[in-house]
MARLUMDO-665928 format. One record per atom (N, C-alpha, C): chain; residue in three letters; x, y, z. Coordinates in steps of 0.2 Angstrom, whole numbers, plus 2048, in hexadecimal, padded with zeros to 3 digits. Layout:
! residues N
+------+------+------+-------+-----+
: unit : code : east : north :  up :
+------+------+------+-------+-----+
:    A :  ALA :    X :     Y :   Z :
...
+------+------+------+-------+-----+
END
This chain:
! residues 167
+------+------+------+-------+-----+
: unit : code : east : north :  up :
+------+------+------+-------+-----+
:    A :  MET :  BB7 :   424 : 47C :
:    A :  MET :  BBB :   41E : 47C :
:    A :  MET :  BB6 :   419 : 480 :
:    A :  LYS :  BB3 :   414 : 47C :
:    A :  LYS :  BAF :   40F : 47E :
:    A :  LYS :  BB3 :   409 : 480 :
:    A :  ALA :  BB9 :   408 : 47D :
:    A :  ALA :  BBD :   402 : 47D :
:    A :  ALA :  BBF :   400 : 485 :
:    A :  PRO :  BC0 :   405 : 489 :
:    A :  PRO :  BC2 :   403 : 490 :
:    A :  PRO :  BBC :   400 : 494 :
:    A :  LYS :  BB6 :   403 : 492 :
:    A :  LYS :  BB0 :   400 : 495 :
:    A :  LYS :  BAF :   3F9 : 493 :
:    A :  ILE :  BB0 :   3F8 : 48D :
:    A :  ILE :  BAF :   3F1 : 48A :
:    A :  ILE :  BB4 :   3EC : 48D :
:    A :  MET :  BBA :   3EF : 48D :
:    A :  MET :  BC0 :   3EA : 490 :
:    A :  MET :  BBE :   3E9 : 497 :
:    A :  MET :  BBC :   3EE : 49B :
:    A :  MET :  BBA :   3EC : 4A2 :
:    A :  MET :  BB4 :   3E7 : 4A3 :
:    A :  ALA :  BB0 :   3E7 : 49E :
:    A :  ALA :  BAA :   3E3 : 49E :
:    A :  ALA :  BAD :   3DC : 49C :
:    A :  LEU :  BB2 :   3DB : 498 :
:    A :  LEU :  BB5 :   3D5 : 496 :
:    A :  LEU :  BB9 :   3D2 : 49C :
:    A :  ILE :  BBC :   3D6 : 49F :
:    A :  ILE :  BC0 :   3D3 : 4A5 :
:    A :  ILE :  BBB :   3D1 : 4AA :
:    A :  ALA :  BB6 :   3D4 : 4AB :
:    A :  ALA :  BB0 :   3D2 : 4B0 :
:    A :  ALA :  BAD :   3CB : 4AE :
:    A :  SER :  BAD :   3CB : 4A7 :
:    A :  SER :  BAA :   3C5 : 4A4 :
:    A :  SER :  BAE :   3BF : 4A5 :
:    A :  VAL :  BB5 :   3C0 : 4A5 :
:    A :  VAL :  BB9 :   3BA : 4A7 :
:    A :  VAL :  BB8 :   3B8 : 4AE :
:    A :  VAL :  BB7 :   3BC : 4B3 :
:    A :  VAL :  BB6 :   3BA : 4BA :
:    A :  VAL :  BB0 :   3B7 : 4BA :
:    A :  VAL :  BAA :   3B9 : 4B7 :
:    A :  VAL :  BA4 :   3B6 : 4B7 :
:    A :  VAL :  BA4 :   3AF : 4B4 :
:    A :  VAL :  BA8 :   3AE : 4AE :
:    A :  VAL :  BA9 :   3A7 : 4AB :
:    A :  VAL :  BAC :   3A2 : 4B0 :
:    A :  VAL :  BB1 :   3A5 : 4B3 :
:    A :  VAL :  BB5 :   3A0 : 4B8 :
:    A :  VAL :  BB1 :   39E : 4BE :
:    A :  LEU :  BAD :   3A3 : 4C0 :
:    A :  LEU :  BA9 :   3A1 : 4C6 :
:    A :  LEU :  BA3 :   39D : 4C4 :
:    A :  LEU :  BA0 :   39E : 4BE :
:    A :  LEU :  B9B :   39A : 4BB :
:    A :  LEU :  B9D :   393 : 4BA :
:    A :  ASN :  BA4 :   392 : 4B7 :
:    A :  ASN :  BA7 :   38C : 4B6 :
:    A :  ASN :  BA7 :   388 : 4BD :
:    A :  LEU :  BAA :   38B : 4C2 :
:    A :  LEU :  BAA :   388 : 4C8 :
:    A :  LEU :  BA3 :   386 : 4CB :
:    A :  LEU :  B9E :   38A : 4CB :
:    A :  LEU :  B98 :   389 : 4CD :
:    A :  LEU :  B95 :   383 : 4C9 :
:    A :  LEU :  B95 :   383 : 4C3 :
:    A :  LEU :  B92 :   37D : 4BF :
:    A :  LEU :  B96 :   377 : 4C0 :
:    A :  LYS :  B9D :   377 : 4C1 :
:    A :  LYS :  BA0 :   371 : 4C3 :
:    A :  LYS :  B9E :   36E : 4C9 :
:    A :  VAL :  B9D :   372 : 4CE :
:    A :  VAL :  B9B :   370 : 4D5 :
:    A :  VAL :  B94 :   36D : 4D4 :
:    A :  MET :  B90 :   370 : 4D0 :
:    A :  MET :  B89 :   36D : 4D0 :
:    A :  MET :  B89 :   367 : 4CB :
:    A :  GLY :  B8F :   365 : 4C8 :
:    A :  GLY :  B8F :   35F : 4C4 :
:    A :  GLY :  B8C :   35F : 4BD :
:    A :  ILE :  B8B :   365 : 4BB :
:    A :  ILE :  B88 :   366 : 4B4 :
:    A :  ILE :  B8D :   365 : 4AF :
:    A :  SER :  B8B :   361 : 4AA :
:    A :  SER :  B90 :   35F : 4A4 :
:    A :  SER :  B90 :   364 : 49F :
:    A :  GLY :  B95 :   365 : 49B :
:    A :  GLY :  B96 :   36A : 496 :
:    A :  GLY :  B99 :   370 : 498 :
:    A :  VAL :  B9B :   370 : 49E :
:    A :  VAL :  B9E :   376 : 4A1 :
:    A :  VAL :  BA5 :   378 : 49D :
:    A :  GLY :  BA9 :   373 : 49B :
:    A :  GLY :  BAF :   374 : 498 :
:    A :  GLY :  BAE :   378 : 491 :
:    A :  ILE :  BA9 :   375 : 48E :
:    A :  ILE :  BA8 :   378 : 487 :
:    A :  ILE :  BA6 :   380 : 488 :
:    A :  LEU :  BA1 :   381 : 48C :
:    A :  LEU :  B9F :   388 : 48E :
:    A :  LEU :  BA5 :   38C : 490 :
:    A :  THR :  BA9 :   38A : 494 :
:    A :  THR :  BAF :   38E : 496 :
:    A :  THR :  BB4 :   38F : 491 :
:    A :  VAL :  BB5 :   38A : 48D :
:    A :  VAL :  BBA :   38B : 487 :
:    A :  VAL :  BB8 :   390 : 482 :
:    A :  PHE :  BB1 :   38F : 480 :
:    A :  PHE :  BAF :   394 : 47B :
:    A :  PHE :  BAE :   39B : 47E :
:    A :  SER :  BAC :   39C : 484 :
:    A :  SER :  BAB :   3A3 : 487 :
:    A :  SER :  BB2 :   3A6 : 488 :
:    A :  LEU :  BB6 :   3A2 : 48B :
:    A :  LEU :  BBD :   3A6 : 48C :
:    A :  LEU :  BC1 :   3A7 : 486 :
:    A :  MET :  BC0 :   3A3 : 481 :
:    A :  MET :  BC3 :   3A4 : 47A :
:    A :  MET :  BC0 :   3AA : 477 :
:    A :  LEU :  BBA :   3AB : 478 :
:    A :  LEU :  BB7 :   3B1 : 475 :
:    A :  LEU :  BB8 :   3B7 : 479 :
:    A :  ILE :  BB9 :   3B7 : 47F :
:    A :  ILE :  BBB :   3BD : 483 :
:    A :  ILE :  BC2 :   3BE : 482 :
:    A :  SER :  BC6 :   3B9 : 481 :
:    A :  SER :  BCD :   3BB : 47F :
:    A :  SER :  BCE :   3BE : 479 :
:    A :  LEU :  BCA :   3BC : 474 :
:    A :  LEU :  BCA :   3BF : 46D :
:    A :  LEU :  BC8 :   3C6 : 46D :
:    A :  ALA :  BC2 :   3C7 : 471 :
:    A :  ALA :  BC0 :   3CE : 472 :
:    A :  ALA :  BC4 :   3D3 : 475 :
:    A :  LEU :  BC8 :   3D0 : 47A :
:    A :  LEU :  BCD :   3D4 : 47E :
:    A :  LEU :  BD3 :   3D6 : 479 :
:    A :  LEU :  BD4 :   3D2 : 474 :
:    A :  LEU :  BD9 :   3D4 : 46F :
:    A :  LEU :  BD6 :   3D9 : 46A :
:    A :  VAL :  BD0 :   3D8 : 468 :
:    A :  VAL :  BCD :   3DC : 462 :
:    A :  VAL :  BCA :   3E3 : 464 :
:    A :  VAL :  BC7 :   3E3 : 46A :
:    A :  VAL :  BC4 :   3E9 : 46C :
:    A :  VAL :  BC9 :   3EF : 46C :
:    A :  PRO :  BCF :   3EF : 46F :
:    A :  PRO :  BD3 :   3F5 : 46E :
:    A :  PRO :  BD6 :   3F6 : 467 :
:    A :  ILE :  BD6 :   3F1 : 463 :
:    A :  ILE :  BD8 :   3F2 : 45C :
:    A :  ILE :  BD2 :   3F6 : 458 :
:    A :  VAL :  BCC :   3F4 : 459 :
:    A :  VAL :  BC7 :   3F7 : 456 :
:    A :  VAL :  BC6 :   3FE : 459 :
:    A :  GLY :  BC7 :   3FF : 460 :
:    A :  GLY :  BC7 :   406 : 463 :
:    A :  GLY :  BCC :   40A : 460 :
:    A :  LEU :  BD2 :   408 : 45E :
:    A :  LEU :  BD7 :   40C : 45B :
:    A :  LEU :  BD6 :   40E : 454 :
:    A :  VAL :  BD3 :   409 : 450 :
:    A :  VAL :  BD1 :   40A : 449 :
:    A :  VAL :  BCB :   40F : 448 :
:    A :  ILE :  BC6 :   40D : 44C :
:    A :  ILE :  BC0 :   411 : 44B :
:    A :  ILE :  BBF :   416 : 451 :
:    A :  SER :  BC4 :   41A : 451 :
:    A :  SER :  BC4 :   41F : 457 :
:    A :  SER :  BC2 :   426 : 454 :
:    A :  LYS :  BBD :   429 : 457 :
:    A :  LYS :  BBB :   430 : 455 :
:    A :  LYS :  BBF :   435 : 459 :
:    A :  PRO :  BC2 :   43A : 455 :
:    A :  PRO :  BC5 :   43F : 459 :
:    A :  PRO :  BC1 :   443 : 45E :
:    A :  ASP :  BC4 :   445 : 463 :
:    A :  ASP :  BC1 :   448 : 469 :
:    A :  ASP :  BBF :   44F : 466 :
:    A :  PRO :  BB9 :   451 : 468 :
:    A :  PRO :  BB7 :   458 : 466 :
:    A :  PRO :  BBC :   45D : 469 :
:    A :  ILE :  BBE :   462 : 466 :
:    A :  ILE :  BC3 :   466 : 469 :
:    A :  ILE :  BBF :   46C : 46C :
:    A :  ASP :  BC1 :   46C : 473 :
:    A :  ASP :  BBE :   471 : 477 :
:    A :  ASP :  BC0 :   478 : 475 :
:    A :  SER :  BBB :   47D : 475 :
:    A :  SER :  BBD :   484 : 473 :
:    A :  SER :  BC2 :   487 : 478 :
:    A :  ASN :  BC2 :   485 : 47E :
:    A :  ASN :  BC7 :   488 : 483 :
:    A :  ASN :  BCE :   485 : 482 :
:    A :  LEU :  BCF :   480 : 47E :
:    A :  LEU :  BD6 :   47E : 47D :
:    A :  LEU :  BDA :   481 : 478 :
:    A :  SER :  BE0 :   482 : 479 :
:    A :  SER :  BE4 :   485 : 474 :
:    A :  SER :  BE6 :   47F : 46F :
:    A :  ILE :  BE9 :   481 : 46A :
:    A :  ILE :  BEB :   47B : 465 :
:    A :  ILE :  BF1 :   477 : 468 :
:    A :  GLU :  BF5 :   479 : 46C :
:    A :  GLU :  BFA :   475 : 46F :
:    A :  GLU :  BF7 :   470 : 474 :
:    A :  GLU :  BF2 :   473 : 478 :
:    A :  GLU :  BEF :   46E : 47D :
:    A :  GLU :  BEB :   469 : 479 :
:    A :  ALA :  BE8 :   46B : 474 :
:    A :  ALA :  BE4 :   466 : 470 :
:    A :  ALA :  BE9 :   460 : 46D :
:    A :  ALA :  BEF :   463 : 46B :
:    A :  ALA :  BF4 :   45E : 468 :
:    A :  ALA :  BF6 :   459 : 46E :
:    A :  LEU :  BF7 :   45C : 474 :
:    A :  LEU :  BF9 :   458 : 479 :
:    A :  LEU :  BF4 :   453 : 47B :
:    A :  LEU :  BEE :   455 : 47B :
:    A :  LEU :  BE8 :   451 : 47C :
:    A :  LEU :  BE8 :   44B : 477 :
:    A :  GLN :  BE9 :   44C : 471 :
:    A :  GLN :  BE9 :   447 : 46C :
:    A :  GLN :  BEF :   442 : 46D :
:    A :  LYS :  BF5 :   445 : 46F :
:    A :  LYS :  BFA :   440 : 470 :
:    A :  LYS :  BF9 :   43C : 476 :
:    A :  GLU :  BF6 :   43F : 47B :
:    A :  GLU :  BF4 :   43B : 481 :
:    A :  GLU :  BEF :   435 : 480 :
:    A :  ARG :  BEB :   437 : 47C :
:    A :  ARG :  BE5 :   432 : 47A :
:    A :  ARG :  BE9 :   42C : 475 :
:    A :  LYS :  BED :   42E : 471 :
:    A :  LYS :  BF1 :   429 : 46D :
:    A :  LYS :  BF5 :   424 : 471 :
:    A :  LYS :  BF8 :   427 : 476 :
:    A :  LYS :  BFC :   423 : 47B :
:    A :  LYS :  BF8 :   41E : 47F :
:    A :  LEU :  BF2 :   421 : 481 :
:    A :  LEU :  BEE :   41D : 485 :
:    A :  LEU :  BEB :   417 : 480 :
:    A :  ARG :  BE9 :   418 : 47A :
:    A :  ARG :  BE7 :   413 : 476 :
:    A :  ARG :  BEC :   40E : 474 :
:    A :  ILE :  BF2 :   410 : 473 :
:    A :  ILE :  BF7 :   40B : 472 :
:    A :  ILE :  BF8 :   407 : 479 :
:    A :  ALA :  BF8 :   40A : 47E :
:    A :  ALA :  BF9 :   406 : 485 :
:    A :  ALA :  BF3 :   401 : 485 :
:    A :  MET :  BED :   404 : 484 :
:    A :  MET :  BE7 :   3FF : 484 :
:    A :  MET :  BE8 :   3F9 : 47F :
:    A :  LEU :  BEB :   3FA : 479 :
:    A :  LEU :  BEC :   3F5 : 475 :
:    A :  LEU :  BF0 :   3F0 : 477 :
:    A :  ILE :  BF6 :   3F2 : 47A :
:    A :  ILE :  BFB :   3ED : 47D :
:    A :  ILE :  BF8 :   3EA : 484 :
:    A :  LEU :  BF4 :   3ED : 487 :
:    A :  LEU :  BF0 :   3EB : 48D :
:    A :  LEU :  BEB :   3E5 : 48B :
:    A :  GLY :  BE8 :   3E7 : 486 :
:    A :  GLY :  BE3 :   3E2 : 483 :
:    A :  GLY :  BE6 :   3DB : 481 :
:    A :  MET :  BED :   3DC : 47E :
:    A :  MET :  BF0 :   3D6 : 47C :
:    A :  MET :  BF2 :   3D2 : 483 :
:    A :  GLY :  BF5 :   3D5 : 488 :
:    A :  GLY :  BF6 :   3D2 : 48E :
:    A :  GLY :  BF1 :   3CF : 491 :
:    A :  LEU :  BEB :   3D2 : 492 :
:    A :  LEU :  BE5 :   3CF : 495 :
:    A :  LEU :  BE2 :   3CA : 491 :
:    A :  SER :  BE3 :   3CA : 48A :
:    A :  SER :  BE1 :   3C4 : 486 :
:    A :  SER :  BE5 :   3BE : 487 :
:    A :  ILE :  BEC :   3BF : 488 :
:    A :  ILE :  BF0 :   3B9 : 48A :
:    A :  ILE :  BEE :   3B7 : 491 :
:    A :  MET :  BED :   3BB : 495 :
:    A :  MET :  BEB :   3B9 : 49C :
:    A :  MET :  BE4 :   3B5 : 49C :
:    A :  ALA :  BDF :   3B7 : 498 :
:    A :  ALA :  BD9 :   3B4 : 497 :
:    A :  ALA :  BDA :   3AD : 494 :
:    A :  MET :  BDF :   3AC : 490 :
:    A :  MET :  BE0 :   3A5 : 48D :
:    A :  MET :  BE4 :   3A1 : 492 :
:    A :  GLY :  BE8 :   3A4 : 496 :
:    A :  GLY :  BEB :   3A1 : 49C :
:    A :  GLY :  BE6 :   39E : 4A1 :
:    A :  VAL :  BE1 :   3A3 : 4A2 :
:    A :  VAL :  BDB :   3A1 : 4A7 :
:    A :  VAL :  BD8 :   39B : 4A4 :
:    A :  LEU :  BD6 :   39B : 49E :
:    A :  LEU :  BD3 :   395 : 49A :
:    A :  LEU :  BD7 :   38F : 49B :
:    A :  PHE :  BDE :   38F : 49A :
:    A :  PHE :  BE2 :   38A : 49A :
:    A :  PHE :  BE2 :   387 : 4A1 :
:    A :  LYS :  BE3 :   38B : 4A6 :
:    A :  LYS :  BE3 :   389 : 4AD :
:    A :  LYS :  BDD :   386 : 4AF :
:    A :  VAL :  BD7 :   389 : 4AE :
:    A :  VAL :  BD1 :   386 : 4B0 :
:    A :  VAL :  BCF :   37F : 4AD :
:    A :  MET :  BD2 :   37F : 4A6 :
:    A :  MET :  BD1 :   378 : 4A3 :
:    A :  MET :  BD6 :   373 : 4A4 :
:    A :  HIS :  BDB :   375 : 4A8 :
:    A :  HIS :  BE1 :   371 : 4AA :
:    A :  HIS :  BE5 :   36F : 4A4 :
:    A :  TRP :  BE6 :   374 : 49F :
:    A :  TRP :  BEA :   372 : 499 :
:    A :  TRP :  BF1 :   374 : 49B :
:    A :  PRO :  BF6 :   371 : 497 :
:    A :  PRO :  BFD :   373 : 498 :
:    A :  PRO :  BFE :   37A : 495 :
:    A :  GLY :  C03 :   37E : 498 :
:    A :  GLY :  C05 :   384 : 496 :
:    A :  GLY :  C01 :   38A : 499 :
:    A :  ALA :  BFD :   389 : 49E :
:    A :  ALA :  BF9 :   38E : 4A1 :
:    A :  ALA :  BFD :   393 : 4A5 :
:    A :  MET :  C02 :   391 : 4A9 :
:    A :  MET :  C06 :   395 : 4AD :
:    A :  MET :  C0A :   39A : 4A8 :
:    A :  PHE :  C0C :   397 : 4A3 :
:    A :  PHE :  C10 :   39C : 49E :
:    A :  PHE :  C0C :   3A1 : 49B :
:    A :  ASN :  C06 :   39F : 499 :
:    A :  ASN :  C01 :   3A4 : 497 :
:    A :  ASN :  BFF :   3A9 : 49C :
:    A :  LEU :  BFE :   3A7 : 4A2 :
:    A :  LEU :  BFC :   3AB : 4A8 :
:    A :  LEU :  C02 :   3B0 : 4A9 :
:    A :  ARG :  C08 :   3AE : 4AA :
:    A :  ARG :  C0E :   3B2 : 4AC :
:    A :  ARG :  C0F :   3B7 : 4A6 :
:    A :  VAL :  C0F :   3B5 : 4A0 :
:    A :  VAL :  C11 :   3BA : 49B :
:    A :  VAL :  C0B :   3BF : 49A :
:    A :  GLY :  C05 :   3BD : 49B :
:    A :  GLY :  BFF :   3C2 : 49B :
:    A :  GLY :  BFF :   3C6 : 4A1 :
:    A :  GLN :  C01 :   3C3 : 4A6 :
:    A :  GLN :  C01 :   3C7 : 4AD :
:    A :  GLN :  C07 :   3CD : 4AC :
:    A :  VAL :  C0D :   3CB : 4AA :
:    A :  VAL :  C12 :   3D0 : 4A9 :
:    A :  VAL :  C10 :   3D5 : 4A4 :
:    A :  ILE :  C0E :   3D4 : 49F :
:    A :  ILE :  C0C :   3D9 : 49A :
:    A :  ILE :  C06 :   3DD : 49D :
:    A :  ALA :  C01 :   3DA : 49F :
:    A :  ALA :  BFB :   3DE : 4A2 :
:    A :  ALA :  BFD :   3E2 : 4A8 :
:    A :  LEU :  C01 :   3E0 : 4AD :
:    A :  LEU :  C03 :   3E4 : 4B2 :
:    A :  LEU :  C07 :   3EA : 4B0 :
:    A :  THR :  C0C :   3E8 : 4AC :
:    A :  THR :  C10 :   3EE : 4AA :
:    A :  THR :  C0C :   3F3 : 4A6 :
:    A :  VAL :  C08 :   3F1 : 4A1 :
:    A :  VAL :  C05 :   3F6 : 49D :
:    A :  VAL :  BFF :   3F9 : 4A1 :
:    A :  ALA :  BFC :   3F6 : 4A6 :
:    A :  ALA :  BF7 :   3F9 : 4AA :
:    A :  ALA :  BFA :   3FE : 4AF :
:    A :  ILE :  C00 :   3FD : 4B1 :
:    A :  ILE :  C03 :   402 : 4B5 :
:    A :  ILE :  C05 :   408 : 4B1 :
:    A :  ILE :  C07 :   407 : 4AB :
:    A :  ILE :  C09 :   40C : 4A7 :
:    A :  ILE :  C02 :   410 : 4A5 :
:    A :  THR :  BFD :   40D : 4A4 :
:    A :  THR :  BF7 :   410 : 4A2 :
:    A :  THR :  BF4 :   414 : 4A8 :
:    A :  ILE :  BF5 :   412 : 4AE :
:    A :  ILE :  BF3 :   416 : 4B4 :
:    A :  ILE :  BF7 :   41C : 4B4 :
:    A :  ILE :  BFD :   41B : 4B3 :
:    A :  ILE :  C01 :   421 : 4B3 :
:    A :  ILE :  C00 :   426 : 4AE :
:    A :  LEU :  BFF :   424 : 4A8 :
:    A :  LEU :  BFD :   428 : 4A2 :
:    A :  LEU :  BF6 :   42C : 4A3 :
:    A :  SER :  BF2 :   428 : 4A6 :
:    A :  SER :  BEB :   42B : 4A7 :
:    A :  SER :  BEA :   42E : 4AD :
:    A :  TRP :  BEF :   42F : 4B2 :
:    A :  TRP :  BEE :   431 : 4B8 :
:    A :  TRP :  BEA :   438 : 4B8 :
:    A :  ARG :  BEC :   43D : 4B4 :
:    A :  ARG :  BE9 :   443 : 4B4 :
:    A :  ARG :  BE5 :   445 : 4AD :
:    A :  SER :  BE4 :   43F : 4AA :
:    A :  SER :  BE0 :   440 : 4A4 :
:    A :  SER :  BD9 :   441 : 4A5 :
:    A :  LYS :  BD5 :   443 : 4A0 :
:    A :  LYS :  BCE :   443 : 4A0 :
:    A :  LYS :  BCB :   43C : 49E :
:    A :  TYR :  BCF :   437 : 49C :
:    A :  TYR :  BCC :   431 : 49B :
:    A :  TYR :  BCD :   42C : 4A1 :
:    A :  MET :  BC8 :   42D : 4A5 :
:    A :  MET :  BC8 :   42A : 4AC :
:    A :  MET :  BC7 :   422 : 4AB :
:    A :  MET :  BC3 :   420 : 4A6 :
:    A :  MET :  BC2 :   419 : 4A5 :
:    A :  MET :  BC8 :   415 : 4A3 :
:    A :  VAL :  BCD :   418 : 4A0 :
:    A :  VAL :  BD3 :   415 : 49F :
:    A :  VAL :  BD7 :   413 : 4A5 :
:    A :  LYS :  BD6 :   418 : 4AA :
:    A :  LYS :  BDA :   417 : 4B0 :
:    A :  LYS :  BD6 :   412 : 4B4 :
:    A :  TYR :  BD0 :   411 : 4B4 :
:    A :  TYR :  BCC :   40C : 4B7 :
:    A :  TYR :  BCD :   405 : 4B4 :
:    A :  LEU :  BCE :   405 : 4AE :
:    A :  LEU :  BD0 :   3FF : 4AA :
:    A :  LEU :  BD7 :   3FD : 4AD :
:    A :  GLY :  BDC :   401 : 4AE :
:    A :  GLY :  BE2 :   400 : 4B0 :
:    A :  GLY :  BE2 :   3FD : 4B7 :
:    A :  PHE :  BDE :   400 : 4BB :
:    A :  PHE :  BDD :   3FD : 4C2 :
:    A :  PHE :  BDA :   3F6 : 4C2 :
:    A :  LEU :  BD5 :   3F5 : 4BE :
:    A :  LEU :  BD2 :   3EE : 4BD :
:    A :  LEU :  BD6 :   3E9 : 4BA :
:    A :  ALA :  BDA :   3EB : 4B6 :
:    A :  ALA :  BDF :   3E7 : 4B3 :
:    A :  ALA :  BE5 :   3E5 : 4B8 :
:    A :  VAL :  BE7 :   3E9 : 4BC :
:    A :  VAL :  BEB :   3E7 : 4C1 :
:    A :  VAL :  BE8 :   3E2 : 4C6 :
:    A :  ALA :  BE2 :   3E4 : 4C8 :
:    A :  ALA :  BDF :   3DF : 4CD :
:    A :  ALA :  BDE :   3D8 : 4C9 :
:    A :  PHE :  BDC :   3D8 : 4C3 :
:    A :  PHE :  BDA :   3D2 : 4C0 :
:    A :  PHE :  BE1 :   3CE : 4BF :
:    A :  SER :  BE6 :   3D1 : 4BD :
:    A :  SER :  BED :   3CE : 4BC :
:    A :  SER :  BEF :   3CB : 4C3 :
:    A :  LEU :  BEF :   3CF : 4C8 :
:    A :  LEU :  BF1 :   3CC : 4CF :
:    A :  LEU :  BED :   3C6 : 4D1 :
:    A :  VAL :  BE6 :   3C7 : 4D0 :
:    A :  VAL :  BE2 :   3C1 : 4D3 :
:    A :  VAL :  BE2 :   3BB : 4CE :
:    A :  PHE :  BE1 :   3BC : 4C7 :
:    A :  PHE :  BE1 :   3B6 : 4C3 :
:    A :  PHE :  BE8 :   3B4 : 4C0 :
:    A :  GLY :  BED :   3B8 : 4C1 :
:    A :  GLY :  BF4 :   3B5 : 4C0 :
:    A :  GLY :  BF7 :   3B1 : 4C5 :
:    A :  ASN :  BF3 :   3B0 : 4CB :
:    A :  ASN :  BF6 :   3AD : 4D1 :
:    A :  ASN :  BF4 :   3A6 : 4D0 :
:    A :  ALA :  BF9 :   3A1 : 4D1 :
:    A :  ALA :  BF8 :   39A : 4D1 :
:    A :  ALA :  BF4 :   398 : 4D7 :
:    A :  TYR :  BF4 :   39B : 4DC :
:    A :  TYR :  BF1 :   399 : 4E2 :
:    A :  TYR :  BE9 :   399 : 4E1 :
:    A :  LEU :  BE7 :   39E : 4DD :
:    A :  LEU :  BE0 :   39E : 4DC :
:    A :  LEU :  BDD :   397 : 4D9 :
:    A :  TYR :  BE1 :   395 : 4D4 :
:    A :  TYR :  BDF :   38F : 4D1 :
:    A :  TYR :  BE0 :   389 : 4D5 :
:    A :  GLY :  BE5 :   389 : 4D9 :
:    A :  GLY :  BE6 :   383 : 4DE :
:    A :  GLY :  BE0 :   383 : 4E3 :
:    A :  SER :  BDE :   389 : 4E5 :
:    A :  SER :  BD8 :   389 : 4E9 :
:    A :  SER :  BD1 :   387 : 4E6 :
:    A :  LEU :  BD1 :   389 : 4DF :
:    A :  LEU :  BCB :   387 : 4DB :
:    A :  LEU :  BCB :   37F : 4DA :
:    A :  ASP :  BD1 :   37C : 4D9 :
:    A :  ASP :  BD1 :   375 : 4D9 :
:    A :  ASP :  BCF :   371 : 4DF :
:    A :  LYS :  BD1 :   374 : 4E5 :
:    A :  LYS :  BCF :   371 : 4EB :
:    A :  LYS :  BC8 :   371 : 4EC :
:    A :  ILE :  BC4 :   376 : 4EA :
:    A :  ILE :  BBD :   377 : 4EB :
:    A :  ILE :  BB9 :   372 : 4E7 :
:    A :  ILE :  BBC :   370 : 4E1 :
:    A :  ILE :  BB8 :   36C : 4DC :
:    A :  ILE :  BBA :   365 : 4DE :
+------+------+------+-------+-----+
END
């Protein structure tokens, strides 16, 4: 499952884009808005597409010779549940990334996007952590923890108020 790693990299890239936006605005460099809009739009689209592609182009796990047929079936069910949870988590994170874009650019509707994305992402991230607690898919659990942290930090209106005071 490569999709969790890619999604974690995309979440980190949202943080990098916001920090780069802040740095370039403080330095007074022009064209920051266009760079921010295009990069956050592409990240948001990728957060939406990566789990879908991971769901469609998934290779079945090689069946371990030590597993019985029932255990292999349970493993496949668990993997399917985690992939569906990642799909919904990707949607929530995509909505949040668009909310971050709207908030950084001071466009209307930012808090609505942030709150809807935050509720979806937090709910599904907690479900993902619970589903993958004793799973062999550790990256999905790490993705859940990163999504919770991202939702709590970037879904917070105080962060953007502080950023506005800096600029």
